[in-house]
C-alpha positions, 0 to 999 in steps of 0.5 A: 153352505145351504142350497137356496131353493127356487120357488116353483110358480103356481102354473108349473106346480099345476103342470106337475100335478097333472102329469102325476095324476095322468101317470097314476091313472095309467099305472093304476087303471091302464087309461092312458091320457098322457099324450092327449093335447095339453091345453084340452086335457088341462081344461077338462081336468080343471073342470073335473077337479072343480065339479068333483069337489077336490081342492087340488089335483094332488087330492084328486090323484090321492082319491083316484088311487084309493077309490076305484069309483072315482075313475068312471066319474073322471072318465066322463070329463076326459072323454068326449060325450057331445054328439048327435045323430047324423051329425054333419049330414053332408058326411052321411050323404057322402057315405050314401052316394060315394061309399055305399056303391063300393060297399055293395060289392062285398058279400059281407062287411065290417064297419068300425065306429071308433070312439062311439061315445053314447052311440049317436053315430052308431045308430046313424050308421045302422039306420043308413045301412038299413035304408041302403040294404046293407045292414043284414050283411054288416057287422058293426064294431062300436068301441070307446074307452068309457064304460059308461058311454058304451052302456048308453050306446048299448041302451040306445035311449036319448032325451026326446028334446034331441029328436027334432035335431036328429030328424032334421039331420037324418033328412038332410043326409038323404034319409029314405025313411022317417026317423020315427020308424026306428024309435018309440017315445015315452016319458020324455025319452026316445028308445031306438029299436033293439034290432039296430043293435042286433049286429053290433059288437060293443067293446072297450078299445083304446086307440092309445094302447090297444092293437088291431082287432078286425079287418074292416071295409069302413072305419069312422072315427070323427072328432077324436084325434083332435084331442091327441098330440101328433105322436098319438095321432100317428099311432091312431092312423097307423092303427086304422091303416092296419085295420082296413082292407085294401081300398077300404075307407076311413072317415074323419071329423071336419077339423081332422086331416091325414095331411101331417101324418107319417102314414098319409102316403097309405091313403088317397083322398076319396071325398076330400071335402068330407074328410073321407079317405081310401087306403091304397092297394099297396 
């Protein structure tokens, strides 16, 4: 007797295709998005499929496996590229007023900007450390999984029409200089001074698959973990814990928290309202 096959609903087919696409991306190129939050990753993949001109996720998967040039185009949709300098100025003001006094006690510093995207937060931190007299003793690590984003961060060039917002944020953060001191404007773009990147190591690093690579006094990872599922959030927080010196500091995004992490007991609230935490001694 022939078995009767039950048709699979369209949404279920799409879910299967997405699962296979993410598995292919990981197995072929070692970019792991398999444990990103489902709703978010599905929304981005739908946008990518339409914008890249593929009729289905299966067609996108086929192209991905056979044409490596598809990868950077897809990564632009899967990684967060929206940021601005001194975003959430109160966060940077808290760093100036609450964190910097502690960092001054170290003869040398390592600061990790995890998920640096196109470099707005990196340049913000470099300027803040310059203004606070800590830049020359600090080594910055700027990491991301998107090679194109890292290249943009290393170039430090932004559209001139964004500078007004950057400048306002800088002032609200307690800036001690004029932001214009740090860039040259021409042809509709603002190129930030190369000296701001003279103490920066740019590196491809994944919070999903990679391990600890440095011991830092301060880690800033903002608006990245909101796209992870719970297990992946736990992995990232554990990685940050193991990357911090004792009593080192961790800054998260305004919608992120350690409250539900299995590693929460390794940290104490330091500036609660700005989601800045301190690693415990033990």
